[in-house]
N, C-alpha and C positions, 0 to 999 in steps of 0.2 A: 615304397620307402617308409621308414618309421618316422613318426613325428616326435620331436623332442618334447619332453614334459615341460610344461610351463612352470617357472619359478615363482613362488609367492614373494611378497615384499619382505625385505630383510629387516630383522628387528634391530632397533638402535643399539649401538655398542655403549653400554653404560660406563664401562671402564675407560673408554676413550674420551668420554665427556667429563668424567670425574678427575681424570689424571691432571689436566691443566689446573684445576682448582687446588688439587693436592700440592702441586708444584708451587703455586703462588703462596699458599699457606706455609709451606716449608721454607720458602725464602723470607716471608714476613716474620716468622718466628724469631730468627736470630737478630733481625733488625729491631724488632720490638724489645727483645732482651737487652740489647746494647743500649737502646734509648732509656729503658727503665733504670739500668745500672748507672748510666751517666747522670741521669737526672737525680737519682737518689744520692749518689756520691756528691755531686755539686750542691744539692740541697743541704746535706749535712755540713759541708764545708762552709756554705753561706751562713747557716745558723750559728756556727761557731764564731765566725768573724763578726756577725751582728752582736753576739754576746760580748765579744771583746770590745766593741765600740761602746757598749754600755759601761764597761769598766773604765774606759777612757773618760767617758762623761762624768763618772763618779770621781775619778782622780782629779778632774779639772777643778772641782770645788774643794777637794781635800788639800790641795796645794796652798791656797790662800789661808785656810784654817791652820795649817802647819806654821806658816810664817807669822800669823797673828798670835798663835799660842806661844811661840818662841819669844816674840817681842814682849808679850805680857809677862812671861817668866822673867825676862831681864829687868823689866820695870819693877816687878814685885820684889825680886831679890835685892835690888838696889834701894828699896825702901820708897819708891815713887808710887803714886796712885796709878793703877792700871786703867788705861782707856778701854772701856767696855764697848765702845762704838764699833771699832773694826772687828774685834773678836765676836761681838754679838751678830754683826752682819754676816761674818763667815759661818757662824753656827746656824743661822737661819738658812743660808744657801745650802749647807750640807743637809739640813733637815728636809728641805724641799726635794733635794736629789734622792735622799733615802726614801721618802714617801713615794717617789716615782719609780725608783729602781730597786728598792730594798727587797721586794718579793722575789724578783728575778735573781738577785745576787746574794740573797739571804744574809743581809747585813743589819737587820733591824735590832737584833739583840746587842751586837757590838756597838752600834751607834747609840742605843738607849743608855748603855752603861757609860760611854764616853760623855754623852751630853749631861748626864747627871753629875759626873765628875767635874766637868767644865763649869756648870752652874754653881758648884760648891766651892770653887776657887776664891780666895780672898781678893777683894779689889785693891787692897794695900798689903804690903809685905808684913809678915808677922814679926813679932819681937825678935824671934830667932831666925836669922836668914837661912840657916841650914834647914829648918823646918819648912820654910817657904820653898826652898829648892827641892825638898823631898816631895812636897805636895804637888808641885808642877811636874816633877819627874814621873809621878804616877799617871798624870793626865797625858803626858807625851808618850808614855809606854802604851797606853790604850789607843792613842792615835796611830802609832806605828802598827799596832795589831790590826786596826781597821784597814790600813793600807794593804797589809798582807792578805786580809780576807777578801778585799776587792780584787786583788791580783789573782788569787786562786779561784774564786767563784766565777769570775768573768772568763777564765781560760787564758788570760794574757801570759801566764807563766808557762803555758804549753804551746805557745805560738811556734809554728814550724818554719817561718821565714826568718832568715838571719837578721836582716835590717830591722824588722819590726820587733824581733825578740830582744835585740840589744837596746832598742829604744824603750820598750816596756820595762826592762830590767833597770834601766837608769832612772826612769821617772817614778816607778812604783816601789822601788826598794832602796836604791843607793842614794838618790837625792834626799828623800825624807830622813833617812838615817844620818846623812851628813849634816843636814840642817839642824836636827835635834841635838846631835853630838856637838856641833859647833856652838850652839847656844849654851849648852850645859858647860862646855869648856870655858867660855868667857864668864859665865855667871859664877862658876866655882872658883875661878881665879879671882873674881871680885870679892867673893866671900873669904877666900884665903888671905887677901890683902888686909882684912880687918881683924884677923886673928893674931894672937901672940906668936912670937917667933917659933916656939916649940910646936904649936899646933899647925902653923903654916908649913913647917918643914915636914911634919907628919903627913901632910896632904900631897906631897910630891908624887907619890906612887899613884894616887887617885887621879891627879892631873895628867900624869903620863898615860894612864889607861884611856882617859877621855880624849887626849890628843890622838892616840892610835885609832879610836873609834870614830873620830871626826875626819882624819886625813885618809884612812884606808878606803872607806866607801867613796870619798871624793875622787881619789885616784882611779878607782874601779869605774866610776861614772865616766871619767874622761876617756879611759881606755875603751869602754863600750861604745861611746858615741863615735869615736874615731873608727872603730870596727864597723859600726852601722853605715858610716859614710863610705867605707871601702867596699862593703858588700852589697850596696843597694844599686838598683837600676834607675832610681829616680835621679833626675838632673837637678832637682831643687833642694834635695836634702842637705848636701854638702854646703851649698851657698847659704842656706838659712841657718844651719847649726854651727858652723865652724867659727863665725865671728863671736857670738855670745859664749861659745865654749872656750875660746882663747881668753876672754875676759875672766871667766870663772876659774880657769886654770891658773892664771897669774895671781888672783886673789887667794886661792887655796895654797899656792906655794908660799906666798907671803905669810899667811896665817900659820902654816906649818913651821916656818922658820921662827916666828915670834912666840909660838905656843910650845915649842920644844921644851922638854923638862930641863930645868936649870939645877945647878948645884945648891946645896944647902947654904953655902957661904954667901952666894948671891942673894938668896932669899932673906938673909939676915940684914941686908942693906935695904932699908925702907925706901930710900930715894930711888934706887934702881928698881925696886919692886913696883913702885908707883909708875915709873916711866914705862916699864914693861907692860903693866896692866893697861895703861892708856893706849899704847901701840896695839896691844892685843884686841882691845875692844874696837878700835878703828879697823883693824884687819877683819875682825868678825863681821862688822857692819858691812864692809865692802864685799865679803864673801856672800853674805845673805842677799845683798842687792843684786849681785851677779846671778845668784840662784833664782831670784825673783824674775829676772829677765830671761833666763834660760828655760825655766819651767814651762811657760806657755808655748815656747817654740818646739820643745820636744813633743808636747801633747798634740800640737797642730800637725806636725810631721807624721807622728804615729797614726793619727786619725786619717790623714790623707792617704797613707799607705794602705790602711785597712779598707778605705772607701774604694780605692783603685782595684783592690782584689775583689771586692763585691761586684763592681762594674764588670770586671773581666769574667767572673762566673756567670753573670747575667747574660753577657754576650755569648759565652759558650753554650749556655742553655738555649738561647734563641737559635743559634746555628744548628745545634743538635735537633731541635724540634723541626726546623725547616728542612734539614736533610732527611729526617724520618718521614715527613709528609711527602717529600719528593720521591723517596723510595717506594712509599705505598702507592702513589699515583703511577709510577712506572711499572710496578709489579701488577697493579690492576689493569693497566693497558696491555701488558703482556698476556695476562690471563684472558682478557677479552679477545685478543687476536688469536690465541690458541683455540678458544672455543668456537670462534667464527670460522676459522680454517677447518675445524673438524666437521662443522655442520655443512660447509660447502663442498666437502669431498663427495664424489659420485658414488652411488650404491650399485649393487650388482644388477638390479633391474634396469638401471640406466645404461648399462654397457651393451654393445652390439657385437656380433661376430666380426672377426677381422676381414673375412671374404666378402662381406656385404650382403650375405644371405639373410634375408629378413624372415625366413620361415614360410610356411604355407599360409595362403591367404585366409583371413578370418571370415566366417560366415556372418550372417546378419545379427546373430546373437552374440557376436564377439568371440566365438570359439573357432579354433583352427579346424578346417574341413579335413576329414581323413583322405588319404590318397586313394584307397580302394575299399571295396566292401569288406574284405577281410580285416583291413586295418580298422574299419569302423566297428566291425563285430568285436575285434579285440579291445576296442576302446569302450565296448558296452553299448553302442548305439547302432542302429540300422540305417544305412544310407540308401536312398532310392537308386534302383538300377535302371539305367537308360535302356529302353527296348531296342533290339537290333532287328534289322530286316532279314527274313529268311532268303536263302539263295535258291535259285531254280534247280529243279532236279537235273541231275546229270552234269551239273557244272562242277568242275573239279575244284579242289581247294587251291588256294594260292600256292604258287610255286615255292614260296618261302616256307609254307607249312610243312612240318615233318610228318611223314607217313608212319603209321603204326605197323609193326611187324606181327606175325602170327604168335610169336612167343614173347611179345612185350609185356603182356598183362600177367606176369607171374608174381 
């Protein structure tokens, strides 16, 4: 019989070993992409909110400066000595905030111009009240310009959440404008009361414009704050804002009724004009006090909303990082299992025939012995032939042997 040729050891299948690694890397790629995208987006969003908080911090010191400047204007226009203590303290607070935040918000130039104007203001009203009113008007214009600069540079004006957007619009735009216009309205009315009838009547249109510029932003502020309460998910915003807002709204309504433009005939009555001026100054003082109470409440609530959003982004980033680490570990474990299973799979030399034939026995050198000399010769080796005994003469062949015929050797 023929001997089957012995198989050499099978070479390792490189494709089979590399395929699990390729699969793991292919699954890791989208996970890493999503993680990088999420982290980049949340990082940009967080940076914007942090910048908005810088704007809130700057606005927190601009509010007292606005109130102090309006009070100083009223004292100067009335001919009283201006108390520099409160105004100087507010100026120093803003200067410290600008030194800390001005590089980020790019407010150094605006603040430098405003501070120079504030230091040049007279401590006592000038001989001409209208000149005093004009000098303080330039300073308040610069102050409102600084408010707008902080609002724009900090990104508060581009806030994408409804509640925080309404709050920033109220505190950085409408409330300062209303405070300045309210102060100007009362001061111009006091100046008009000292003028002759003809000049006082000529100022009716100017007083009407100031009345509009004071009442319109105040009404917008009230509308925005109520919209912020209606659109927020915070449970504290409404409870904290509505009470001081109602007080401010009542004071503005009273101020609007008292400061409404009057007829020229009424302005000619000096007694009626004096009474109206007294009531107007009282209403303006009440409105400013209500604004003084409302201002820190709005800032606190706005800062709380921004802080909550930063905390939420930080939680999302931690969850994304944890999910990514878990995905990497699971994919790594999957790759290890695939590689291990590939290594443990039996090769061809470990397999045996199904019938249990183990092949011819091996000789001492570990090679299979050939079945016969011809097989050995075919294999290229000579096998020893066992000697056979000769049979006696005359002894026939075995019965099973086939005899040759005379014509068989053809």
